[in-house]
C-alpha positions in Angstrom: -29.8 213.3 70.2 -27.0 215.6 69.0 -23.9 214.3 67.1 -21.1 213.1 69.2 -17.5 213.2 68.0 -14.3 211.2 68.6 -11.3 212.4 70.5 -9.5 212.8 67.2 -12.3 215.0 65.9 -12.1 217.2 69.0 -8.4 217.8 68.5 -8.5 218.2 64.8 -11.3 220.8 65.0 -9.0 223.0 67.3 -5.9 222.4 65.1 -7.7 223.2 61.9 -8.3 226.8 63.2 -4.5 227.5 63.2 -2.3 228.6 60.3 0.4 225.9 60.0 3.0 228.6 59.4 2.6 230.2 62.8 5.2 229.6 65.5 5.5 230.2 69.3 8.4 230.4 71.7 8.6 227.5 74.1 11.6 226.5 76.2 13.2 223.3 75.2 12.8 222.1 78.8 9.0 222.7 78.7 8.8 221.0 75.3 10.7 218.0 76.8 8.2 217.8 79.7 5.4 217.6 77.1 7.2 215.0 75.0 8.1 212.9 78.0 4.5 213.0 79.3 3.2 211.9 75.9 5.8 209.2 75.9 4.6 207.9 79.3 1.0 207.9 78.1 2.0 205.9 75.1 4.1 203.5 77.1 1.3 202.7 79.4 -1.6 202.5 77.0 0.2 200.7 74.1 0.4 197.5 76.3 -2.9 196.1 77.5 -1.1 194.1 80.2 -0.4 197.5 81.9 -4.2 198.1 82.4 -5.9 194.8 83.1 -8.2 196.3 85.7 -9.9 199.6 86.3 -7.7 200.0 89.4 -4.6 199.8 87.1 -6.0 202.7 85.0 -7.1 204.7 88.1 -3.6 204.4 89.6 -1.9 205.5 86.4 -4.2 208.4 85.8 -4.0 209.6 89.4 -5.5 213.0 90.2 -4.5 216.6 89.5 -1.8 216.4 92.2 -0.2 213.0 91.2 0.0 210.6 88.3 -0.6 211.1 84.6 -3.4 213.6 85.3 -1.0 215.7 87.3 1.5 215.7 84.4 -1.2 216.8 82.0 -2.5 219.4 84.4 1.0 220.8 84.7 1.3 221.0 80.9 -2.1 222.6 80.4 -2.1 225.1 83.3 1.6 225.8 83.7 4.0 224.8 80.8 1.6 226.0 78.0 -0.4 228.6 79.8 1.4 231.8 78.6 2.9 230.8 75.3 0.0 231.7 73.1 -0.3 234.9 71.0 -3.0 237.3 72.1 -5.4 236.4 69.3 -5.1 232.7 70.1 -5.7 233.4 73.8 -8.8 235.4 72.8 -9.9 232.4 70.7 -9.6 230.1 73.8 -11.7 232.6 75.8 -14.3 232.9 73.0 -14.5 229.2 72.3 -13.1 229.4 68.8 -11.3 226.1 69.3 -14.2 224.2 70.9 -15.9 221.7 68.6 -19.6 222.6 68.5 -20.3 218.8 68.8 -19.5 217.3 72.2 -17.1 214.3 72.4 -18.7 210.8 72.7 -17.8 210.6 76.4 -20.3 213.4 77.1 -23.2 211.2 75.9 -25.5 210.5 78.8 -25.0 206.8 79.8 -28.7 206.5 80.7 -29.6 206.9 77.0 -27.8 203.7 76.1 -29.9 200.5 76.0 -28.6 197.3 77.7 -25.6 196.0 75.8 -25.5 199.0 73.5 -22.3 201.1 73.2 -21.7 204.5 71.5 -20.3 202.5 68.6 -23.5 200.5 68.1 
């Protein structure tokens, strides 16, 4: 079985491809939308009492037309869609920022033995 990575490793792989001195132009309003969305995610997930059941999480996450997923969808496909320099956009298209190892949540569940987790 191939190596699976953490969520952090997925993000860090993409970020490591970018020169830290590069800048983009993003409206303050769109940046506030991103910031407020991240704030809502932190507000919900930092407190386990907010997600005592799968239903609690499903309600918060919602779908691409409502809830947290809708906010993330808007950020990804609207607010940040056209802010990238051409070479970075080509990098997206060419998979430059895609970690060659899939994240742990892509691991087929049928390969886990009873009681075993991806951390086992």
